C-alpha positions in Angstrom: 99.6 -53.3 104.6 101.0 -53.8 101.1 99.2 -51.2 99.8 99.7 -48.9 102.9 103.4 -49.6 102.5 103.1 -48.9 98.3 102.1 -45.1 99.5 104.8 -45.0 101.5 107.2 -45.4 99.0 105.1 -43.4 96.6 105.5 -40.4 99.1 109.2 -41.3 99.7 109.7 -41.1 96.0 107.7 -38.0 95.8 109.8 -36.1 98.8 113.6 -36.9 97.5 112.1 -35.9 93.7 111.0 -32.5 95.2 113.9 -32.2 96.9 116.2 -32.9 94.7 114.7 -30.4 91.8 115.0 -27.8 94.5 118.4 -28.7 95.9 119.4 -28.5 92.1 117.6 -25.0 91.5 119.2 -23.7 94.6 122.5 -24.4 93.3 123.5 -27.7 95.4 125.2 -30.8 93.3 123.7 -33.6 94.3 126.2 -36.1 93.7 128.1 -34.2 96.5 127.2 -36.9 99.9 126.7 -33.4 101.9 123.6 -33.1 99.6 122.5 -36.4 100.1 122.8 -35.8 103.6 120.8 -32.8 103.8 117.9 -34.3 101.7 117.7 -37.4 104.1 117.9 -34.5 107.4 114.6 -32.9 105.9 113.4 -35.7 104.8 113.7 -37.2 108.9 112.1 -34.1 110.0 109.3 -34.1 107.7 108.4 -38.1 107.8 108.6 -37.5 112.0 106.2 -34.2 111.8 109.3 -32.9 113.6 108.2 -29.3 114.3 110.2 -28.5 117.1 114.0 -28.7 114.9 116.9 -29.1 116.2 119.6 -29.5 113.6 122.0 -31.3 115.8 119.0 -33.8 117.0 118.2 -34.5 113.6 122.3 -35.3 112.8 122.4 -37.6 115.5 119.4 -39.4 114.5 120.7 -39.5 111.0 124.0 -41.2 112.2 122.5 -43.6 114.0 119.9 -44.7 111.2 122.8 -44.9 108.7 126.0 -45.9 111.1 127.8 -42.7 109.9 129.3 -40.2 112.7 127.7 -37.5 113.9 130.8 -35.2 112.5 131.3 -37.0 109.2 127.6 -35.7 108.3 127.9 -32.1 109.7 131.3 -31.9 108.0 130.0 -33.0 104.7 126.8 -31.1 105.2 128.5 -28.1 105.6 131.1 -29.1 103.3 128.2 -29.2 100.6 127.1 -25.8 101.3 130.3 -24.2 101.1 130.8 -25.5 97.8 126.8 -24.1 96.3 126.9 -22.6 93.1 126.1 -19.2 94.5 124.9 -17.3 91.3 122.3 -19.8 90.9 121.3 -19.4 94.6 120.9 -15.8 94.3 118.9 -16.1 90.5 116.5 -19.1 92.3 116.3 -18.6 95.9 113.2 -15.7 95.6 111.1 -18.1 93.4 112.1 -20.8 95.5 111.3 -19.4 99.0 109.7 -16.2 98.9 112.0 -14.3 100.6 115.1 -12.7 99.4 118.1 -13.9 99.0 120.8 -13.3 102.0 123.9 -14.8 103.4 122.3 -15.3 106.2 120.2 -18.6 105.3 123.2 -19.9 103.8 124.2 -22.4 106.8 122.5 -25.9 107.4 120.0 -25.5 110.0 118.5 -22.6 107.9 118.5 -24.7 104.9 116.8 -27.5 106.8 114.0 -24.8 108.6 113.4 -23.3 104.8 113.5 -26.6 103.0 111.2 -28.5 105.7 108.9 -25.5 105.6 108.7 -25.7 101.6 107.9 -29.2 101.8 105.2 -28.4 104.2 103.8 -25.9 101.9 103.9 -28.0 98.6 103.1 -31.7 99.6 
């Protein structure tokens, strides 16, 4: 049992590191609360093998887990996305996701899906 907990801790640390590096390369501010919420939503979906991704459901689940309102989580994530360094995002987007940058992808739901797919491909 203890060994299994250690494996889970290691996996969670790997996921956190991977997401932090990726979000940083995308121009997100890692100190921003919305960035941390986005990372937690992606982690939540990944750890629950949630292939039927519904951004609002993930926000609700995180809201219950952290005892923070849905509105605050959603608002902070939007704020974080609106404050990314778009120059850094444009420069690294294709290298990270293997698709050309488009403003279409600049939304919480789309970033969640892209990051989740990236996790599945790399971990």
